[in-house]
C-alpha positions as CSV (number, residue, x, y, z in Angstrom):
1,M,-77.5,22.7,16.6
2,Q,-79.8,22.8,19.9
3,N,-82.5,20.9,18.5
4,I,-80.1,18.1,17.7
5,L,-78.7,18.2,21.0
6,D,-82.2,18.3,22.8
7,A,-83.0,15.2,20.7
8,I,-79.6,13.4,21.5
9,L,-80.4,14.4,25.2
10,A,-83.8,13.0,25.4
11,G,-82.6,10.1,25.2
12,D,-85.9,8.1,23.5
13,T,-86.2,9.8,20.1
14,P,-87.2,8.0,17.6
15,G,-84.9,7.6,14.7
16,E,-87.4,9.1,12.3
17,E,-87.5,12.2,14.0
18,F,-84.1,12.3,13.8
19,A,-83.9,11.7,9.8
20,N,-86.2,15.0,9.9
21,L,-84.2,17.4,12.0
22,E,-82.8,20.1,10.0
23,I,-79.0,20.2,10.2
24,P,-77.4,23.8,10.0
25,D,-75.4,24.8,7.1
26,H,-72.5,26.0,9.3
27,Y,-71.3,24.3,12.3
28,R,-68.5,25.0,15.1
29,A,-64.9,23.3,14.8
30,A,-61.3,23.2,15.2
31,T,-59.7,24.1,12.1
32,V,-56.0,25.1,11.3
33,H,-55.7,27.8,8.0
34,K,-53.4,27.3,5.2
35,D,-52.2,30.9,5.3
36,E,-51.0,30.4,8.7
37,V,-48.4,26.9,7.9
38,D,-44.9,29.3,8.4
39,M,-46.0,30.6,11.8
40,F,-43.8,29.0,13.6
41,E,-41.2,29.0,11.4
42,G,-37.6,29.2,13.4
43,V,-39.4,28.0,16.4
44,A,-38.0,25.0,18.2
45,T,-40.7,21.8,17.9
46,K,-41.3,22.2,21.6
47,E,-41.9,25.9,21.7
48,K,-44.5,25.5,18.7
49,D,-47.8,26.5,20.7
50,P,-51.1,24.7,19.4
51,R,-53.2,27.4,21.2
52,K,-51.6,29.7,18.4
53,S,-52.6,27.6,15.5
54,L,-55.8,25.7,16.3
55,H,-59.3,28.0,16.0
56,V,-62.7,27.1,16.9
57,E,-64.9,29.0,14.3
58,D,-68.3,28.2,12.4
59,V,-67.5,26.2,8.9
60,A,-69.8,25.4,6.0
61,L,-71.1,22.2,6.1
62,P,-70.0,20.1,3.3
63,E,-72.3,18.3,0.5
64,L,-73.1,14.7,1.8
65,G,-71.6,12.2,-0.9
66,P,-72.4,8.5,-2.0
67,G,-71.6,6.2,1.2
68,E,-71.0,8.9,3.8
69,A,-72.9,10.2,6.9
70,F,-72.9,12.8,9.1
71,V,-72.4,12.3,12.6
72,A,-73.7,15.0,15.3
73,V,-70.5,14.9,17.5
74,M,-70.9,14.4,21.3
75,A,-67.1,14.0,22.6
76,S,-64.0,13.4,20.6
77,A,-60.3,12.8,21.8
78,I,-56.7,14.5,21.1
79,N,-54.2,12.2,19.4
80,Y,-50.8,13.0,18.5
81,N,-51.8,13.5,15.0
82,T,-53.9,16.7,15.7
83,V,-50.6,17.8,17.7
84,W,-48.7,17.3,14.4
85,T,-51.4,18.9,12.8
86,S,-51.3,22.0,14.8
87,I,-47.6,22.9,14.6
88,F,-47.4,21.9,10.8
89,E,-44.7,18.9,11.5
90,P,-43.5,17.1,9.7
91,V,-45.1,18.6,6.9
92,S,-48.6,20.6,6.6
93,T,-51.5,18.8,6.3
94,F,-52.8,21.0,3.1
95,G,-50.6,18.9,1.3
96,F,-52.6,15.7,1.8
97,L,-55.9,17.9,1.4
98,E,-54.7,19.3,-2.1
99,R,-53.7,15.6,-3.2
100,Y,-57.3,14.5,-2.3
101,G,-58.6,17.5,-4.0
102,K,-57.2,16.1,-7.5
103,E,-58.3,12.7,-6.9
104,S,-62.2,13.2,-7.5
105,E,-64.8,15.6,-7.6
106,L,-65.7,14.0,-4.2
107,G,-62.2,14.7,-3.0
108,A,-62.3,17.9,-4.3
109,R,-64.6,18.8,-1.3
110,H,-61.9,18.3,1.1
111,N,-59.0,20.9,-0.4
112,L,-59.8,24.0,1.3
113,D,-58.1,26.5,3.0
114,Y,-58.9,25.3,6.5
115,H,-58.8,22.2,8.0
116,V,-61.0,20.6,10.4
117,V,-59.0,18.2,12.4
118,G,-59.9,15.2,14.9
119,S,-60.0,11.4,14.5
120,D,-62.2,10.2,17.0
121,L,-65.5,10.9,17.7
122,S,-68.8,9.4,19.7
123,G,-72.3,10.5,18.4
124,V,-75.7,10.0,16.9
125,V,-76.1,9.2,12.7
126,L,-78.0,12.8,11.5
127,K,-77.8,11.6,7.8
128,V,-77.0,9.2,5.6
129,G,-75.7,9.5,2.0
130,P,-76.7,7.4,-1.3
131,G,-76.4,3.8,-0.8
132,V,-75.8,3.3,3.2
133,T,-78.1,0.7,4.3
134,K,-76.2,-0.4,7.4
135,W,-76.8,2.9,9.5
136,K,-79.8,5.3,9.8
137,P,-80.2,8.5,11.5
138,G,-80.5,8.2,15.4
139,D,-77.8,5.3,15.7
140,R,-75.5,5.7,18.4
141,V,-71.8,5.6,17.0
142,V,-68.2,5.7,17.6
143,A,-66.0,6.0,14.4
144,H,-62.6,4.6,13.6
145,C,-60.3,7.1,11.1
146,L,-59.6,4.8,8.2
147,S,-61.2,6.6,5.0
148,V,-60.6,4.4,1.9
149,E,-62.2,4.3,-1.6
150,L,-61.7,0.5,-2.5
151,E,-61.9,1.3,-6.0
152,A,-58.4,-0.4,-6.8
153,P,-57.7,-4.2,-5.9
154,D,-54.8,-3.5,-3.6
155,G,-57.2,-3.1,-0.5
156,H,-59.6,-5.5,-1.2
157,N,-57.5,-8.1,0.9
158,D,-56.8,-5.7,3.9
159,T,-58.3,-2.1,3.4
160,M,-54.9,-0.7,4.9
161,M,-53.3,-1.4,1.5
162,D,-55.9,0.6,-0.4
163,P,-53.9,3.1,-2.5
164,S,-56.3,5.8,-1.2
165,Q,-56.1,4.9,2.3
166,R,-55.9,8.0,4.8
167,I,-56.5,9.1,8.4
168,W,-59.9,11.0,8.6
169,G,-59.5,14.2,10.3
170,F,-55.6,14.0,9.7
171,E,-55.4,13.5,5.7
172,T,-58.8,14.6,5.1
173,N,-61.2,17.3,6.2
174,F,-64.1,17.6,8.2
175,G,-62.6,15.7,11.4
176,G,-64.2,14.9,14.6
177,L,-63.0,18.0,16.7
178,A,-66.3,19.6,16.3
179,D,-70.1,19.9,16.6
180,V,-71.0,17.7,13.2
181,A,-68.5,15.5,11.0
182,M,-68.4,13.8,7.8
183,V,-67.4,10.4,7.7
184,K,-67.7,7.5,5.7
185,A,-70.2,4.8,6.4
186,N,-67.6,2.3,6.9
187,Q,-66.1,4.0,9.6
188,L,-69.2,3.4,12.1
189,M,-69.3,1.3,14.8
190,P,-71.8,0.8,17.7
191,K,-71.2,3.1,20.3
192,P,-70.2,0.9,23.5
193,E,-73.3,1.9,25.5
194,H,-71.9,1.5,29.0
195,L,-69.6,4.5,28.4
196,T,-70.2,8.0,28.7
197,W,-69.6,9.8,25.5
198,E,-66.1,11.0,26.2
199,E,-65.2,7.5,27.5
200,A,-66.8,5.9,24.0
201,A,-64.9,8.8,22.0
202,S,-61.4,8.3,23.3
203,P,-60.2,4.8,22.5
204,G,-60.7,4.8,18.7
205,L,-57.4,5.8,17.3
206,V,-55.3,4.1,19.7
207,N,-57.1,1.4,20.5
208,C,-57.7,0.0,16.8
209,T,-54.0,0.5,16.5
210,A,-52.7,-1.3,19.3
211,Y,-55.0,-4.2,18.2
212,R,-53.5,-4.4,14.7
213,Q,-49.9,-3.7,15.9
214,L,-49.8,-6.6,19.1
215,V,-52.9,-8.9,18.3
216,S,-53.8,-9.0,14.6
217,A,-52.0,-11.1,12.4
218,N,-51.2,-8.1,10.2
219,G,-48.8,-7.2,13.5
220,G,-47.3,-9.0,16.1
221,N,-50.0,-11.9,15.9
222,M,-49.3,-12.0,19.7
223,K,-50.1,-15.5,21.6
224,Q,-50.7,-16.9,25.2
225,G,-47.2,-16.6,26.9
226,D,-45.7,-14.3,24.9
227,N,-42.9,-11.8,26.5
228,V,-44.4,-8.4,25.2
229,L,-42.2,-5.3,25.9
230,I,-44.2,-2.2,25.8
231,W,-42.9,1.2,25.8
232,G,-44.7,3.8,27.6
233,A,-46.7,1.5,29.1
234,S,-49.5,3.7,30.2
235,G,-49.9,6.3,27.5
236,G,-52.3,6.6,24.6
237,L,-51.0,3.7,22.9
238,G,-49.3,1.7,25.7
239,G,-52.3,1.8,27.7
240,F,-54.1,-0.5,25.4
241,A,-51.2,-3.0,24.4
242,T,-50.6,-3.2,28.3
243,Q,-54.5,-4.3,28.4
244,Y,-53.9,-6.5,25.0
245,A,-51.3,-8.2,26.4
246,L,-53.2,-9.1,29.9
247,N,-56.2,-10.0,28.1
248,G,-54.6,-12.1,25.8
249,G,-52.6,-14.4,28.1
250,A,-49.3,-12.6,27.3
251,N,-46.6,-11.4,29.9
252,P,-46.4,-7.6,29.5
253,V,-42.8,-5.9,30.4
254,C,-43.9,-2.3,30.9
255,V,-41.8,0.5,30.4
256,V,-42.6,3.8,32.2
257,S,-40.9,7.0,33.0
258,N,-42.0,7.5,36.6
259,E,-43.4,5.6,39.9
260,E,-46.9,7.0,39.0
261,K,-47.1,5.6,35.7
262,A,-45.6,2.3,37.1
263,K,-48.4,2.4,39.7
264,I,-50.9,2.8,36.7
265,V,-49.8,-0.3,35.1
266,R,-49.6,-2.6,38.1
267,N,-53.4,-1.4,38.8
268,M,-54.2,-2.6,35.5
269,G,-52.6,-6.1,36.7
270,A,-49.2,-5.9,35.0
271,E,-46.5,-7.4,37.4
272,M,-43.2,-6.8,35.4
273,V,-42.5,-3.1,35.4
274,I,-39.2,-1.2,34.6
275,N,-39.0,2.4,35.7
276,R,-36.5,4.2,33.2
277,S,-36.1,7.2,35.3
278,E,-34.6,4.6,38.3
279,M,-32.6,2.7,35.3
280,D,-31.6,6.4,33.6
281,F,-30.6,4.5,30.6
282,K,-28.4,6.1,28.2
283,F,-29.2,4.6,25.0
284,W,-27.6,7.4,22.8
285,N,-24.6,10.2,23.6
286,E,-25.5,13.3,24.5
287,D,-25.1,15.0,21.5
288,G,-27.4,12.2,19.7
289,T,-25.0,10.7,17.3
290,Q,-24.0,7.3,18.5
291,Q,-25.4,4.5,20.0
292,N,-24.4,2.6,23.4
293,P,-24.9,-1.2,23.1
294,K,-23.7,-1.5,27.1
295,E,-26.9,0.2,27.7
296,W,-28.5,-2.3,25.4
297,L,-27.0,-5.1,27.7
298,R,-28.5,-3.2,30.9
299,L,-31.9,-3.3,29.3
300,G,-31.7,-7.2,28.5
301,K,-30.5,-8.1,32.0
302,A,-33.1,-6.0,33.5
303,I,-35.9,-7.9,31.3
304,R,-34.4,-11.3,32.3
305,E,-34.3,-10.6,35.7
306,L,-38.1,-9.8,35.6
307,T,-39.1,-12.9,33.3
308,G,-36.7,-15.6,34.8
309,G,-34.3,-15.1,32.3
310,E,-36.3,-15.2,29.0
311,D,-36.1,-12.8,26.5
312,I,-38.6,-10.8,24.5
313,D,-41.0,-12.2,22.0
314,I,-42.6,-9.1,20.7
315,V,-41.6,-5.5,21.2
316,F,-44.2,-3.1,21.2
317,E,-42.5,-0.3,19.4
318,H,-43.5,3.3,18.9
319,P,-41.0,6.0,20.3
320,G,-38.8,5.4,17.3
321,R,-35.4,6.7,17.1
322,E,-34.5,6.8,21.0
323,T,-35.6,3.0,21.4
324,F,-35.2,1.5,18.4
325,G,-31.6,0.3,18.6
326,A,-32.5,-1.3,22.1
327,S,-35.5,-2.8,20.9
328,V,-33.7,-4.7,18.2
329,F,-30.6,-5.9,20.4
330,V,-33.3,-7.5,23.3
331,T,-35.7,-9.1,21.2
332,R,-35.4,-13.1,21.2
333,K,-33.7,-15.1,18.4
334,G,-36.8,-15.1,15.8
335,G,-38.9,-12.7,17.7
336,T,-40.9,-9.8,16.5
337,I,-40.3,-6.1,16.3
338,T,-43.6,-4.2,15.5
339,T,-43.3,-0.5,14.7
340,C,-45.5,2.4,14.3
341,A,-45.6,6.4,15.1
342,S,-41.4,7.4,16.0
343,T,-42.4,10.0,18.5
344,S,-38.7,10.4,19.2
345,G,-37.5,10.3,15.5
346,Y,-38.4,8.5,12.4
347,M,-34.7,8.1,11.3
348,H,-33.9,4.7,13.0
349,E,-30.6,3.3,13.9
350,Y,-30.1,-0.2,14.7
351,D,-27.2,-2.7,14.7
352,N,-28.3,-5.1,11.6
353,R,-26.1,-8.1,13.2
354,Y,-28.6,-8.5,15.9
355,L,-31.8,-8.5,13.4
356,W,-30.0,-10.6,10.6
357,M,-28.3,-13.2,12.4
358,N,-31.0,-13.9,14.9
359,L,-33.5,-14.2,12.5
360,K,-36.0,-11.2,13.9
361,K,-38.6,-9.7,12.3
362,I,-39.6,-5.9,11.9
363,I,-42.8,-5.2,11.1
364,S,-44.5,-2.0,10.2
365,S,-48.1,-1.3,11.7
366,H,-50.5,1.6,10.7
367,F,-53.8,2.5,12.2
368,A,-56.1,-0.9,11.5
369,N,-58.6,-2.1,8.3
370,Y,-62.3,-2.0,9.3
371,R,-62.5,-5.8,10.6
372,E,-59.9,-5.4,13.2
373,S,-61.6,-1.4,14.2
374,W,-64.8,-3.8,14.6
375,E,-63.1,-6.3,16.9
376,A,-61.0,-3.7,18.9
377,N,-64.5,-1.9,19.5
378,R,-66.1,-4.8,20.3
379,L,-64.0,-5.8,23.4
380,I,-64.4,-2.4,24.6
381,A,-68.5,-3.2,24.1
382,Q,-67.5,-6.1,26.0
383,G,-65.8,-4.5,28.9
384,K,-62.8,-6.8,28.3
385,I,-60.7,-3.7,27.4
386,H,-61.4,-0.1,28.9
387,P,-60.9,3.5,27.9
388,T,-57.7,5.3,29.3
389,L,-59.3,8.6,29.6
390,S,-57.6,11.1,32.3
391,R,-59.3,14.0,31.4
392,S,-61.7,16.0,29.4
393,Y,-61.8,19.8,27.8
394,T,-64.5,21.8,26.0
395,L,-64.3,22.1,22.4
396,E,-63.2,26.0,22.9
397,E,-60.2,25.0,25.4
398,V,-58.9,22.3,22.4
399,G,-55.8,24.2,22.1
400,Q,-55.0,23.4,25.8
401,A,-55.6,20.3,25.2
402,A,-53.4,19.9,22.1
403,L,-50.6,21.6,24.2
404,D,-51.0,19.3,26.8
405,V,-50.4,16.0,25.0
406,H,-47.6,18.0,22.8
407,H,-46.1,18.6,26.2
408,N,-46.8,14.8,27.4
409,K,-48.6,16.4,30.6
410,H,-51.2,14.2,30.1
411,Q,-51.9,9.7,31.0
412,G,-53.9,7.7,28.6
413,K,-56.0,9.8,26.6
414,V,-57.8,13.5,26.5
415,G,-61.1,13.9,25.9
416,V,-62.8,16.8,24.2
417,L,-66.5,17.6,24.5
418,C,-68.2,18.8,21.4
419,L,-72.0,19.1,21.4
420,A,-72.1,17.4,24.9
421,P,-72.7,20.2,27.7
422,E,-71.1,18.2,30.2
423,E,-69.1,15.1,31.4
424,G,-71.1,11.6,32.6
425,L,-73.7,11.7,29.9
426,G,-74.4,9.0,27.3
427,V,-74.8,6.0,29.6
428,L,-77.7,3.2,28.5
429,D,-76.0,0.1,30.4
430,E,-75.4,1.1,34.1
431,E,-75.3,-2.5,35.2
432,K,-72.2,-3.2,33.1
433,R,-70.7,0.1,34.0
434,A,-71.3,-0.7,37.7
435,A,-69.1,-3.9,37.0
436,H,-66.0,-2.1,35.5
437,I,-66.3,1.3,36.6
438,D,-63.1,0.9,38.9
439,K,-61.2,0.1,35.5
440,I,-63.2,2.6,33.4
441,N,-61.8,5.3,36.1
442,L,-58.6,3.8,36.5
443,F,-56.7,7.0,34.6
444,R,-59.0,9.7,36.1
445,G,-57.6,13.0,37.5
446,I,-54.1,11.8,36.6
């Protein structure tokens, strides 16, 4: 890989030289192993340690198919789906790979006894398969994580509806936590050139997810002046939702867990903040079997005190079970609850009277289609939305990086350097970077 890295670091290597570079038949990657899926059996979720299950090892380069590309990965990032993969919850991802393997000859390449993980990347195109015309070797790119086949009619209005829709690096193999990744060409987007490799890699999954869930007509369809309740407003998803609310003229009501996180969202420009640790909400009783509507009322009162008596138009919901009943309750009549992820539990409970009799809507949202992803990346490139990178690890430290996210010891996004030998590389537009440097560095070191 050294010749490839040298060509990238040179900064002026022409595309034809990249096309002539030899790609090794093996490459370094972060993997989980099929024969270890039971290694945490009987262990509590929080005690499951990704450092034990994530391996950094050499794996074989797959065969490149039509419409696909090999990308030299300079940097990637950690998402909750990598944590879930590494602790084999709620299911082993090898089931996803097995189903993909039965779908076609090309799908069979993914059905291996190891899984290369990771759903973000920034890097340089090394080679493209037959039929790829938009991208060529040498192009500097980021990748979104939607993998689709589009052979059925269902996905041709919204590609998220493709029956073969998968999340790359989670439900497919050959993900981004590696020195080389294999992606479909329609996952690629231009790298924002005022950002470093690790900064450019970090928004991908969460930025696109937040865009669809809050801004897109497929999600919240947010408009100017909307009051938007954002749970975990300084986190991976919430940090982008807060930016989209501010950038789109809405009024974010940011829920955070401590004063340090409150300071982050205020520095982003948010004025209405609810600190959960100060309010000490008890939405559920101690054994988690019954909710307390009086606590929903207390949340609603806190919101009205901030908004001048107005209720919430859109709830940006991703914690799930812990908060969903409260989210439904505090939404205004005719308002919308958009939901994804459910990091505190998938089995939601709410009082349907407050939904049904008040004509509220629950809208499910999952990642984003190519157009939505392109628009989200375009806003990053324009400097209107910024990465939320707090720190970076090396690929060899990927287990620790995943553990930090698993235990919520991070803010924003955690990056991973792959081929990049150090942080701070890859910037081509220094003027734009200088204009936005404070926002780019807002989460750094936190």
